[in-house]
N, C-alpha and C positions, 0 to 999 in steps of 0.2 A: 127548696121545701118551704112554704109558709109555715112560721111557728104556730100553733094553736093553743090557747091557754084561757084560762081562768081568769076572774079577779075577785079574791074573796076579801070582805070586809077582815077589819083587824078584829073584831069578836068573832066571827065565823070561823076565822084561822086560831084564835085562841082555843076556840072549844073543838074544832078538831086536835087540836094536838093534844088536849087535855083527854080528849078519847081515847088519842094511842099511849097516853102514860097510863093507863089501866093496865092491869096486871094482865086480865085474861080477857080475851076478845074473840067474838066469833071471826073467822076467817073473812068471812064476806064485809063486815064493818071494817077490818083494816083494813083491806085492800082499797074501798072507797075511800076512806079517810087519807090513805097515803097516795092516791092516785089524785084527788083533789089538791092535796098538798103540794105534791110535784108538779101539777099543770099551775096552780098559781106561782111557783117559782120560775117558771118558762120553759120549762120542758116540754116536748112535743108528745102529741097521743101516741104513736110508733113506738117511743123509748120509754114512756111509762108503762105502756102496751107490754113491751119485752122485757121489763123490770119486775112488773108483777105476773106475768106468767097468762096475760090474758088478751083476748082479741082487740085489735085496734077500733071495731066496732062498741066493744064494750065500754072503753073507755070514752069516744065518740059521745055515748048515750048518757052516760053519766055526766059529762061536761054541759050537756045541753039541760039537765035538769036544775 
């Protein structure tokens, strides 16, 4: 299976890490930020989807944005 991932700039990655470091977040925000960081680290759509408990299509659509 071909690995599919996103490439984030250092500033984007830092901003997502900052968002995740906040105390309380909406679940949707947490899952989106986590998914993008995991895809940036080279994980596949399927692995990230399974980890976060969402569908493959959700991760795929998120990566296209």
